[in-house]
Each structure stands twice: as structure tokens, then as C-alpha cells.
NUPANU-148874 format. One record per residue: z, y, x of N, C-alpha, C in turn. Coordinates in steps of 0.05 Angstrom, whole numbers. Layout:
// NUPANU-148874
{atom {Z Y X} {Z Y X} {Z Y X}}
...
// end
This chain:
// NUPANU-148874
{atom {-667 157 713} {-662 153 741} {-669 124 749}}
{atom {-686 119 769} {-694 92 777} {-672 77 790}}
{atom {-675 51 790} {-654 33 803} {-666 23 827}}
{atom {-649 21 849} {-657 14 876} {-663 -16 876}}
{atom {-687 -23 886} {-696 -52 889} {-703 -53 919}}
{atom {-686 -62 935} {-692 -62 966} {-711 -86 971}}
{atom {-730 -80 988} {-751 -98 992} {-745 -121 1011}}
{atom {-726 -117 1028} {-719 -139 1047} {-691 -135 1057}}
{atom {-682 -157 1069} {-655 -153 1081} {-656 -133 1103}}
{atom {-678 -131 1119} {-679 -113 1141} {-675 -84 1131}}
{atom {-688 -81 1107} {-686 -52 1097} {-659 -44 1087}}
{atom {-642 -66 1083} {-614 -58 1074} {-600 -42 1094}}
{atom {-603 -51 1121} {-588 -38 1141} {-605 -13 1150}}
{atom {-631 -14 1147} {-647 9 1158} {-643 33 1140}}
{atom {-638 29 1113} {-635 53 1096} {-607 63 1094}}
{atom {-589 54 1108} {-561 62 1106} {-555 78 1131}}
{atom {-551 105 1129} {-545 121 1154} {-516 115 1164}}
{atom {-512 116 1191} {-487 114 1202} {-473 140 1202}}
{atom {-447 139 1193} {-432 165 1188} {-410 167 1210}}
{atom {-411 154 1230} {-390 160 1252} {-363 147 1246}}
{atom {-364 124 1233} {-339 111 1230} {-324 117 1205}}
{atom {-334 132 1187} {-320 139 1163} {-320 115 1146}}
{atom {-296 106 1136} {-294 83 1119} {-297 58 1132}}
{atom {-302 36 1116} {-306 8 1129} {-335 2 1134}}
{atom {-339 -7 1158} {-369 -12 1166} {-372 -42 1175}}
{atom {-397 -50 1174} {-405 -77 1181} {-430 -76 1196}}
{atom {-432 -91 1219} {-455 -93 1236} {-475 -110 1224}}
{atom {-499 -99 1217} {-519 -116 1203} {-534 -131 1226}}
{atom {-540 -155 1220} {-554 -174 1240} {-583 -165 1246}}
{atom {-599 -157 1226} {-627 -150 1234} {-630 -127 1251}}
{atom {-615 -106 1250} {-620 -83 1266} {-597 -75 1284}}
{atom {-573 -88 1279} {-551 -81 1297} {-537 -56 1290}}
{atom {-543 -45 1266} {-533 -20 1257} {-507 -26 1242}}
{atom {-490 -5 1240} {-466 -9 1223} {-470 2 1195}}
{atom {-462 -14 1177} {-466 -7 1148} {-441 4 1137}}
{atom {-444 29 1127} {-419 44 1118} {-415 38 1088}}
{atom {-391 26 1082} {-385 18 1053} {-377 41 1036}}
{atom {-367 63 1046} {-364 87 1029} {-391 97 1018}}
{atom {-410 97 1034} {-436 107 1025} {-447 87 1003}}
{atom {-444 62 1007} {-452 43 987} {-438 46 960}}
{atom {-411 51 962} {-396 55 938} {-404 80 923}}
{atom {-409 102 937} {-417 126 924} {-445 122 911}}
{atom {-464 108 925} {-489 105 914} {-491 86 889}}
{atom {-472 66 891} {-469 47 868} {-457 62 844}}
{atom {-438 77 849} {-424 92 826} {-444 112 813}}
{atom {-461 124 829} {-481 143 817} {-500 127 799}}
{atom {-511 105 809} {-529 89 795} {-517 82 767}}
{atom {-492 70 768} {-479 60 744} {-473 82 723}}
{atom {-466 107 733} {-462 130 715} {-487 137 701}}
{atom {-510 136 716} {-536 145 704} {-543 123 684}}
{atom {-540 98 690} {-547 74 672} {-529 78 647}}
{atom {-505 84 649} {-487 87 625} {-496 111 607}}
{atom {-502 132 619} {-512 156 604} {-538 148 589}}
{atom {-554 133 600} {-579 124 587} {-574 107 562}}
{atom {-554 90 565} {-548 72 543} {-535 86 521}}
{atom {-516 108 526} {-503 123 504} {-521 142 491}}
{atom {-543 149 503} {-562 169 492} {-579 155 471}}
{atom {-575 161 446} {-591 149 425} {-620 152 427}}
{atom {-629 174 434} {-656 183 435} {-663 192 462}}
{atom {-668 174 481} {-672 182 511} {-701 195 512}}
{atom {-702 217 528} {-726 232 531} {-745 214 549}}
{atom {-770 216 541} {-792 201 556} {-800 219 578}}
{atom {-799 209 602} {-805 224 624} {-820 208 645}}
{atom {-836 219 662} {-850 206 683} {-831 193 701}}
{atom {-839 169 712} {-822 154 730} {-824 166 758}}
{atom {-804 175 767} {-803 186 793} {-784 170 811}}
{atom {-794 154 829} {-777 136 844} {-759 152 863}}
{atom {-733 143 864} {-714 156 880} {-719 148 910}}
{atom {-719 168 927} {-726 163 954} {-701 171 972}}
{atom {-700 156 990} {-677 160 1012} {-689 154 1039}}
{atom {-685 172 1058} {-696 166 1084} {-675 152 1101}}
{atom {-683 132 1114} {-665 117 1133} {-667 130 1161}}
{atom {-651 119 1180} {-652 129 1207} {-679 126 1220}}
{atom {-694 106 1212} {-718 101 1226} {-741 116 1211}}
{atom {-736 129 1190} {-756 146 1177} {-770 130 1154}}
{atom {-764 107 1149} {-779 90 1127} {-768 100 1100}}
{atom {-782 92 1079} {-775 102 1053} {-773 77 1035}}
{atom {-753 77 1018} {-750 54 997} {-754 65 970}}
{atom {-773 55 954} {-779 64 929} {-771 43 908}}
{atom {-767 49 884} {-760 31 863} {-784 23 846}}
{atom {-782 1 832} {-804 -8 814} {-793 -15 788}}
{atom {-771 -5 780} {-758 -14 753} {-749 13 741}}
{atom {-752 15 717} {-745 39 703} {-717 35 686}}
{atom {-699 53 693} {-673 51 678} {-676 59 648}}
{atom {-696 76 643} {-700 83 616} {-708 58 599}}
{atom {-726 44 608} {-734 19 593} {-709 0 590}}
{atom {-695 -3 612} {-671 -20 610} {-650 -9 590}}
{atom {-645 16 591} {-628 28 572} {-636 24 543}}
{atom {-662 28 538} {-672 22 509} {-667 -7 502}}
{atom {-672 -25 519} {-670 -53 512} {-640 -60 508}}
{atom {-622 -48 524} {-594 -53 520} {-584 -41 494}}
{atom {-594 -17 488} {-585 -4 464} {-594 -20 438}}
{atom {-619 -29 438} {-630 -45 416} {-614 -69 413}}
{atom {-607 -84 435} {-591 -109 432} {-564 -103 422}}
{atom {-551 -84 433} {-525 -77 421} {-526 -67 393}}
{atom {-546 -52 384} {-547 -44 357} {-551 -68 339}}
{atom {-567 -87 346} {-571 -110 328} {-546 -127 327}}
{atom {-533 -129 349} {-507 -144 349} {-485 -132 333}}
{atom {-485 -105 330} {-466 -91 315} {-475 -89 285}}
{atom {-501 -83 281} {-511 -77 254} {-509 -101 236}}
{atom {-516 -125 244} {-517 -150 228} {-489 -154 215}}
{atom {-468 -157 229} {-442 -160 215} {-432 -136 198}}
{atom {-441 -112 207} {-432 -88 192} {-447 -88 165}}
{atom {-471 -98 162} {-484 -98 138} {-469 -113 116}}
{atom {-457 -133 124} {-443 -150 104} {-413 -142 103}}
{atom {-402 -132 124} {-374 -124 124} {-370 -97 112}}
{atom {-391 -79 113} {-387 -51 104} {-399 -48 77}}
{atom {-405 -69 60} {-413 -67 32} {-441 -61 27}}
{atom {-460 -71 44} {-487 -66 38} {-496 -78 12}}
{atom {-485 -102 5} {-493 -117 -20} {-472 -110 -44}}
{atom {-454 -93 -37} {-433 -89 -59} {-444 -75 -83}}
{atom {-462 -54 -79} {-471 -41 -100} {-488 -56 -120}}
{atom {-510 -71 -108} {-526 -88 -127} {-509 -110 -140}}
{atom {-490 -122 -126} {-474 -142 -137} {-456 -131 -160}}
{atom {-443 -110 -156} {-427 -98 -180} {-447 -89 -203}}
{atom {-470 -81 -197} {-489 -72 -216} {-496 -97 -235}}
{atom {-502 -119 -222} {-509 -142 -237} {-485 -153 -254}}
{atom {-462 -151 -244} {-437 -159 -260} {-433 -142 -283}}
{atom {-438 -116 -280} {-435 -98 -303} {-456 -103 -325}}
{atom {-481 -107 -316} {-502 -114 -334} {-496 -140 -349}}
{atom {-487 -160 -333} {-480 -186 -347} {-457 -182 -368}}
{atom {-438 -165 -361} {-417 -161 -379} {-426 -146 -404}}
{atom {-445 -127 -401} {-456 -114 -423} {-472 -131 -441}}
{atom {-486 -152 -430} {-500 -173 -446} {-481 -187 -464}}
{atom {-457 -193 -454} {-437 -206 -471} {-427 -190 -494}}
{atom {-424 -163 -487} {-417 -144 -509} {-436 -145 -531}}
{atom {-461 -142 -524} {-482 -143 -543} {-483 -167 -561}}
{atom {-480 -191 -547} {-481 -216 -561} {-458 -216 -583}}
{atom {-435 -208 -577} {-412 -209 -594} {-416 -190 -616}}
{atom {-427 -166 -612} {-432 -147 -633} {-453 -158 -652}}
{atom {-474 -171 -642} {-494 -183 -656} {-482 -205 -674}}
{atom {-466 -219 -664} {-454 -242 -680} {-438 -231 -704}}
{atom {-424 -209 -700} {-410 -197 -722} {-429 -186 -742}}
{atom {-451 -174 -733} {-470 -163 -752} {-483 -188 -769}}
{atom {-485 -209 -757} {-498 -233 -771} {-478 -245 -793}}
{atom {-453 -239 -788} {-432 -248 -808} {-430 -230 -832}}
{atom {-439 -205 -830} {-435 -185 -850} {-449 -193 -877}}
{atom {-476 -201 -875} {-489 -205 -901} {-475 -229 -918}}
{atom {-469 -250 -906} {-454 -271 -920} {-426 -262 -930}}
{atom {-412 -245 -916} {-387 -235 -924} {-391 -217 -949}}
{atom {-408 -200 -948} {-415 -182 -970} {-423 -197 -995}}
{atom {-439 -217 -993} {-446 -233 -1016} {-423 -249 -1027}}
{atom {-405 -258 -1011} {-382 -274 -1020} {-363 -254 -1036}}
{atom {-359 -229 -1024} {-341 -211 -1037} {-353 -202 -1064}}
{atom {-379 -199 -1065} {-392 -187 -1089} {-389 -206 -1113}}
{atom {-387 -234 -1106} {-383 -252 -1128} {-358 -250 -1142}}
{atom {-338 -240 -1131} {-311 -235 -1141} {-304 -205 -1147}}
{atom {-318 -188 -1134} {-311 -158 -1138} {-337 -145 -1139}}
{atom {-354 -150 -1161} {-381 -138 -1163} {-378 -108 -1167}}
{atom {-357 -98 -1180} {-354 -69 -1186} {-346 -53 -1161}}
{atom {-341 -66 -1138} {-335 -51 -1114} {-359 -44 -1098}}
{atom {-378 -32 -1114} {-404 -27 -1102} {-404 -7 -1078}}
{atom {-387 13 -1082} {-385 34 -1062} {-377 24 -1035}}
{atom {-356 8 -1036} {-346 -3 -1012} {-367 -23 -998}}
{atom {-379 -40 -1015} {-398 -58 -1005} {-424 -46 -994}}
{atom {-433 -25 -1008} {-456 -9 -998} {-449 5 -971}}
{atom {-425 13 -967} {-418 26 -943} {-419 7 -919}}
{atom {-411 -19 -925} {-413 -39 -904} {-440 -44 -898}}
{atom {-458 -47 -917} {-487 -53 -912} {-501 -32 -896}}
{atom {-495 -6 -904} {-507 18 -889} {-496 17 -860}}
{atom {-471 13 -857} {-458 14 -830} {-471 -7 -813}}
{atom {-475 -31 -824} {-488 -52 -809} {-516 -46 -802}}
{atom {-531 -33 -819} {-560 -25 -814} {-560 -7 -789}}
{atom {-541 14 -790} {-543 35 -767} {-532 21 -741}}
{atom {-515 2 -743} {-505 -10 -719} {-526 -28 -705}}
{atom {-543 -38 -721} {-565 -57 -708} {-589 -41 -701}}
{atom {-591 -14 -708} {-615 2 -702} {-613 10 -672}}
{atom {-591 16 -661} {-589 24 -635} {-586 0 -616}}
{atom {-605 -3 -597} {-602 -24 -578} {-602 -12 -550}}
{atom {-585 -20 -532} {-582 -11 -507} {-589 -32 -487}}
{atom {-609 -28 -471} {-617 -49 -451} {-601 -42 -424}}
{atom {-598 -62 -406} {-585 -56 -382} {-597 -32 -367}}
{atom {-622 -25 -370} {-634 -4 -357} {-627 22 -367}}
{atom {-617 23 -392} {-609 48 -405} {-579 52 -408}}
{atom {-564 36 -391} {-536 39 -392} {-525 65 -381}}
{atom {-542 80 -367} {-534 106 -356} {-543 129 -372}}
{atom {-550 123 -398} {-557 143 -418} {-533 151 -435}}
{atom {-519 174 -430} {-496 181 -445} {-499 185 -474}}
{atom {-523 196 -482} {-528 202 -510} {-531 176 -526}}
{atom {-549 159 -515} {-554 133 -527} {-529 116 -530}}
{atom {-514 116 -510} {-490 99 -510} {-469 109 -529}}
{atom {-466 136 -531} {-448 146 -552} {-457 140 -579}}
{atom {-483 142 -584} {-492 135 -611} {-489 105 -618}}
{atom {-491 89 -598} {-485 61 -603} {-456 56 -607}}
{atom {-438 70 -592} {-411 65 -597} {-401 77 -625}}
{atom {-412 99 -631} {-404 108 -658} {-413 92 -682}}
{atom {-437 81 -679} {-447 64 -702} {-430 38 -703}}
{atom {-423 28 -679} {-406 3 -680} {-378 10 -692}}
{atom {-368 34 -685} {-342 42 -695} {-343 46 -726}}
{atom {-364 57 -737} {-368 61 -764} {-368 33 -780}}
{atom {-381 13 -766} {-383 -14 -778} {-354 -25 -780}}
{atom {-339 -21 -758} {-312 -32 -757} {-295 -20 -778}}
{atom {-298 6 -783} {-282 20 -804} {-291 11 -832}}
{atom {-317 8 -837} {-326 -4 -862} {-316 -31 -868}}
{atom {-315 -48 -848} {-304 -74 -851} {-273 -74 -857}}
{atom {-259 -55 -844} {-230 -52 -851} {-227 -44 -878}}
{atom {-243 -26 -889} {-238 -19 -917} {-246 -40 -936}}
{atom {-264 -56 -929} {-272 -79 -944} {-250 -99 -947}}
{atom {-236 -103 -924} {-214 -121 -924} {-191 -112 -942}}
{atom {-188 -85 -943} {-167 -74 -961} {-172 -80 -989}}
{atom {-199 -77 -995} {-208 -83 -1023} {-202 -113 -1031}}
{atom {-206 -130 -1011} {-202 -159 -1017} {-174 -166 -1024}}
{atom {-155 -149 -1015} {-128 -155 -1021} {-123 -152 -1051}}
{atom {-139 -141 -1066} {-135 -138 -1094} {-145 -163 -1110}}
{atom {-157 -181 -1097} {-168 -205 -1110} {-158 -230 -1098}}
{atom {-137 -240 -1111} {-126 -266 -1100} {-145 -289 -1102}}
{atom {-161 -290 -1123} {-180 -313 -1124} {-201 -312 -1101}}
{atom {-207 -289 -1093} {-226 -285 -1071} {-213 -294 -1044}}
{atom {-188 -288 -1042} {-173 -295 -1018} {-170 -326 -1016}}
{atom {-171 -340 -1038} {-167 -369 -1039} {-195 -382 -1036}}
{atom {-215 -369 -1038} {-242 -381 -1035} {-246 -392 -1009}}
{atom {-255 -418 -1007} {-260 -431 -982} {-281 -418 -964}}
{atom {-303 -411 -979} {-324 -396 -963} {-314 -372 -949}}
{atom {-299 -356 -967} {-289 -331 -954} {-269 -337 -933}}
{atom {-253 -356 -935} {-232 -364 -914} {-248 -372 -888}}
{atom {-269 -384 -891} {-285 -393 -866} {-298 -367 -854}}
{atom {-309 -349 -869} {-320 -324 -860} {-298 -307 -847}}
{atom {-274 -307 -860} {-253 -291 -849} {-244 -303 -820}}
{atom {-244 -328 -818} {-235 -340 -792} {-257 -334 -771}}
{atom {-283 -334 -779} {-304 -329 -760} {-304 -299 -753}}
{atom {-298 -281 -772} {-298 -254 -765} {-275 -246 -747}}
{atom {-252 -258 -753} {-227 -253 -737} {-235 -262 -707}}
{atom {-245 -286 -704} {-252 -293 -677} {-272 -276 -663}}
{atom {-291 -268 -679} {-312 -249 -668} {-300 -223 -658}}
{atom {-283 -212 -675} {-269 -187 -666} {-254 -190 -640}}
{atom {-241 -213 -638} {-225 -218 -614} {-244 -220 -589}}
{atom {-267 -234 -594} {-285 -236 -571} {-299 -210 -565}}
{atom {-302 -194 -583} {-312 -167 -578} {-293 -150 -562}}
{atom {-267 -153 -568} {-247 -140 -552} {-247 -148 -524}}
{atom {-249 -175 -519} {-249 -185 -491} {-273 -177 -477}}
{atom {-297 -178 -491} {-322 -171 -477} {-321 -140 -471}}
{atom {-310 -123 -488} {-308 -95 -481} {-292 -91 -458}}
{atom {-269 -104 -456} {-250 -101 -435} {-263 -111 -408}}
{atom {-277 -132 -409} {-290 -141 -385} {-313 -121 -375}}
{atom {-327 -110 -394} {-348 -91 -388} {-336 -67 -377}}
{atom {-314 -56 -390} {-301 -32 -379} {-293 -35 -349}}
{atom {-281 -58 -344} {-273 -64 -316} {-296 -67 -297}}
{atom {-317 -80 -307} {-341 -82 -288} {-354 -55 -283}}
{atom {-354 -38 -303} {-368 -12 -299} {-349 5 -281}}
{atom {-323 2 -284} {-305 18 -266} {-309 10 -237}}
{atom {-311 -15 -233} {-314 -24 -204} {-341 -15 -193}}
{atom {-363 -16 -210} {-389 -8 -200} {-390 22 -195}}
{atom {-380 37 -215} {-379 66 -212} {-363 76 -190}}
{atom {-340 61 -184} {-323 69 -160} {-338 64 -135}}
{atom {-353 42 -133} {-369 36 -108} {-389 56 -102}}
{atom {-398 72 -122} {-418 93 -116} {-405 117 -106}}
{atom {-379 121 -110} {-365 146 -102} {-345 143 -79}}
{atom {-341 118 -69} {-322 113 -49} {-335 102 -22}}
{atom {-320 108 -1} {-330 96 24} {-320 69 29}}
{atom {-335 51 42} {-359 58 56} {-386 54 41}}
{atom {-384 42 16} {-407 34 -1} {-422 60 -9}}
{atom {-412 83 -11} {-426 108 -18} {-447 116 3}}
{atom {-442 106 27} {-463 111 48} {-487 97 42}}
{atom {-487 72 32} {-511 58 25} {-524 72 0}}
{atom {-509 85 -17} {-521 100 -40} {-539 123 -29}}
{atom {-528 136 -7} {-544 157 3} {-570 147 20}}
{atom {-566 125 34} {-587 114 52} {-607 97 36}}
{atom {-596 78 21} {-613 56 10} {-616 56 -20}}
{atom {-593 59 -34} {-595 56 -63} {-593 83 -76}}
{atom {-613 99 -71} {-614 127 -83} {-618 128 -113}}
{atom {-629 106 -124} {-634 106 -153} {-610 97 -167}}
{atom {-589 89 -155} {-565 78 -168} {-550 101 -184}}
{atom {-546 97 -210} {-534 116 -226} {-509 106 -238}}
{atom {-487 121 -244} {-463 112 -257} {-470 102 -285}}
{atom {-456 81 -296} {-461 69 -321} {-441 81 -340}}
{atom {-450 80 -365} {-430 91 -386} {-411 70 -394}}
{atom {-388 77 -402} {-367 60 -412} {-355 69 -439}}
{atom {-341 51 -452} {-328 58 -478} {-307 75 -472}}
{atom {-305 96 -491} {-283 115 -488} {-257 103 -496}}
{atom {-236 105 -480} {-211 94 -485} {-197 104 -510}}
{atom {-203 129 -518} {-189 142 -540} {-204 137 -567}}
{atom {-223 120 -567} {-239 116 -592} {-224 100 -610}}
{atom {-204 84 -600} {-188 67 -618} {-203 43 -627}}
{atom {-225 35 -613} {-241 14 -621} {-237 -10 -604}}
{atom {-219 -10 -584} {-217 -33 -566} {-198 -53 -581}}
{atom {-181 -43 -598} {-164 -62 -613} {-179 -74 -636}}
{atom {-179 -101 -639} {-193 -113 -661} {-179 -106 -688}}
{atom {-194 -101 -709} {-183 -96 -734} {-170 -119 -746}}
{atom {-148 -115 -759} {-132 -137 -771} {-146 -148 -795}}
{atom {-154 -174 -795} {-167 -188 -817} {-152 -211 -828}}
{atom {-126 -213 -819} {-110 -236 -829} {-96 -229 -855}}
{atom {-102 -244 -876} {-92 -237 -904} {-67 -252 -910}}
{atom {-57 -266 -891} {-32 -280 -894} {-8 -262 -890}}
// end
């Protein structure tokens, strides 16, 4: 619906019909006619309603411009030169931008990638601590072998468990692979069990327990197991936050619209019994 653009002050009074005194009137100077304010109010309300409908319509139909015409008492015609459709589109775009920019930050547009990076960083710390434990195993085995050479079965079990634990490597890109993650977790749990059995064997050899090299390795292993427990806890929490953001509002909207490749990450099973560090204190 076009918007009235009156061409001159004279046309203002010329295009308004006289209604015989209905409502408030004003005598216009150019023509001496009386301007009816009820008619002006009705006309203004109609224009405002049509403009509002255009703004609320998200996808306005494209139609040919047809100037609204109204005959005055003298028979002249007033036409418009401005399109309400164009104005409505401009207003809608401006309002959309004004609302969209704060919503992108307030409604969690960056929440999913931020939580994903935190979970990947936490996983990197888990791998670092597991690798540190694996690096301690060869020296530990050699030290125990010097005092308990006949405990070959236990020592061999530790060596094999370490080899399997270091075979499976999970990159941040494969954290959503349940089979690979379970294999990694099982191998690390087997190494933990093998080290626990080795420590039971060490209890039988007082001289080994008094060896300074063994005491240093014992302290390092105990500290590493504690750091593994902390790293696992942090990773479990980071994955929980990330996976929750994929399934809850409003961030799940961005999963449908923008982050369609985002997948839930795997986490350590709580019932595996591996979150508690094995006891390696011989005192």
C-alpha cells in the first residue's frame, strides 16, 4: 500500500472532502475549505496499519506499485511516489540486525565450539599423564627385576600391558569413536591392574623397598597416578558440559543450523573403577 506524499499545501485542503460538520474542522487558507479531522484520523490509521503489517510480514509479496488515488472536491488526483514495501523491508532488516547481533552472543552461538575446544584440551592432558606413566614402567620393571628376578610372570604381564596401552592412540578428532575409546580405556585399565599386582609382589622384598632408585620411581608413579585421576576428572566434566550443550536449548538450535557436524564425545565409564588411583604407598 503506497504512502501519501502531498505535492503542495494547496493540495492538502483540496483533497479533503467536506463532510458537513462531522468532527473537528479547520478552515484552510489556500482554498477556504474546511478540513475534517475525523477523515484525517481515519486515513492516518489506515496507513499506519498497512505499514505495520508490512513490517511484521517476514516475506512480503512483490507486487506492482499501484498509487493510491483519492479524488478531491475539485476533481484533482494525488498520487504517491514512495513504496511501503521497500520501507518495510528496510525496517525489517534494520530491526533484524539490531536483534540478531546481541542474540548471537547471548544465545550461545559460540558455546559449542568453545566447549569442544575445552574438552579436547582436557583430553590432551589425559594423554600426557598416561604417557608419563608409560615412560616410568621400563625403569620400574628393571629395578624390580634386580631384586626379584624370578617374578618373571608378573614382570612380563606389566611389560605386555604397557605395550598394549601405548598402541591405541586417540586424537581429538576421534573422541567420538566409541569402539576406539573403549579399547583405549580397557588397555589403560589393564596396565593399572598389572602395576597393582607388581606392587603386591614388591611387598615381599624389604631390600627392594629400601632401594633409593625404587623409592624415587615409587614417588613419581604415585604422583603420576594422582595427576591421571585429576586429568580424567577434568576431562569427564568438560565432555559432560560439551555433550549437554548439544542436547539442550538454546545451544542445540545452533547444532541444527550451524554446527551440524558436532558429535557427542566419549567419556570414561564411571563404573570402570579406574578413576581412583591405585595405592602405591608401601609405608
